[in-house]
Steps between C-alpha positions, in 0.01 A plus 500: 500500500349571159168678494233338283376843395839622386464797269745735338551853626548614140372351176510554126218468248585469131310771309688499169689238303530130551700254703707374205715703261715378211873553543599818316153660517586854609163655410249310714401682815431381852290681757438426866273664757659549843270348764487473878414194714128543419569523126418871501713751306784650703446874465745784544772352278412678175793694357758301696766300319472123532769242432378198305728200548494164323727229638585151382781329689806724467337709225338833584318760288397838643311801374381824664143606418255755635195394701177621341150417626647271771650286224820457303545421131820388332645313206823306470782707354751218455496134398474271802599133520198272474333361810286604799583844642376613844349850504549745785404869507646738758350844553527725803537270800293223336611179329235334281400219529570359846532149358707361213210391283490766226689373197558592138601217270740583215448242227798405281507665159507294181832659411806539719498847653792680662434590863670786686720241672625371165568855381718562805706194410548635148656814648788283615777577252590158360754639253715644781491171690611310189785748440612462863501119482689507170761734650535290817546177305724666238282365222519609140214494252454191288591508131411284205777266606354454848538642848838644599425445868519129440215417736202618300387743774461805280229363269294398807530852644391645168196270504401624848564861401266463202235342724526799734437741212172330406 
C-alpha cells in the first residue's frame, strides 16, 4: 500500500549552480544542501568526506568532497556523455536523496568532445594488432605495383590503423 503522504527520509536542495551544464564545462560548480525529511539541514556531518555520484545507464562518475555547512560543492573534472545524469550523495550512513528525482542534464557541445570512455579506447594499441594480423596472414606491404598478398587485405588494415591513430 502506497501512502499518500510519502516523503523522503533524506533530501537535497540546490544551493549553487544550475540543472543544465554544457558538455566539457569543467569550471561550473554545483552545490547541494543535505536535508532531512522535514527539509532541515542534517547537522553533524561537517568535515566528513562525501561521495558524489552521477549515473546515466552504464556510465558512472564519482568524486569525493568534504561536507561544509551541511552542504557539498563540486565541479565536473572530466567530460561526460550528454544526457540526464542522476545525482546521489553518500556521506556517513546517509544517502541523499531518498528518491531518484535529482538530475543534472549535460547538454551536447557544439563540437565533438572526447570523453574518458573514448580516451580508454585510444589506449588500445592498434599498431600491435595490425602487426599481429599481418604476421598471421603472412601479408607483405603493398608497393607501387600493387599488393603482394594478392587479396588487398593490407591496404584495408593500414586504413584502419590510420583511423585508430586519429
